[in-house]
C-alpha positions in Angstrom: -56.9 111.1 -19.2 -55.1 107.9 -19.7 -53.7 107.0 -23.2 -54.5 103.3 -22.4 -58.0 103.0 -21.0 -57.5 99.3 -20.4 -55.2 100.2 -17.5 -58.0 102.2 -15.8 -60.3 100.7 -13.3 -62.6 101.8 -10.5 -63.0 101.0 -6.8 -66.5 101.6 -5.5 -66.9 101.6 -1.7 -70.2 102.5 -0.2 -70.3 106.3 -0.9 -67.6 107.1 -3.5 -66.0 106.0 -6.7 -62.2 106.0 -7.0 -60.7 105.8 -10.5 -57.3 104.2 -10.6 -54.9 104.4 -13.6 -52.0 102.0 -13.5 -48.7 102.9 -15.1 -48.4 99.4 -16.6 -50.3 96.1 -17.0 -48.1 94.5 -14.3 -48.8 97.3 -11.8 -52.5 96.9 -12.5 -52.3 93.2 -11.8 -50.5 93.8 -8.5 -52.9 96.5 -7.4 -55.9 94.3 -8.2 -54.3 91.3 -6.3 -53.8 93.5 -3.3 -57.3 95.0 -3.4 -59.0 91.5 -3.8 -56.8 89.9 -1.1 -57.6 92.8 1.3 -61.3 92.6 0.6 -61.3 88.8 1.2 -59.4 89.2 4.4 -61.7 91.9 5.7 -64.8 89.8 4.8 -63.4 86.8 6.7 -62.6 89.0 9.7 -66.1 90.5 9.9 -68.0 87.3 9.6 
């Protein structure tokens, strides 16, 4: 349980849901940037 729910987000691949809890707003921003960048790169690679 996180004391700050605004730092909790989920990643939903095809068959699971992963709940992530960042230790700070800056860490959450970095994690989200990495996830989005990786997803965009993977999408471009597979097209």
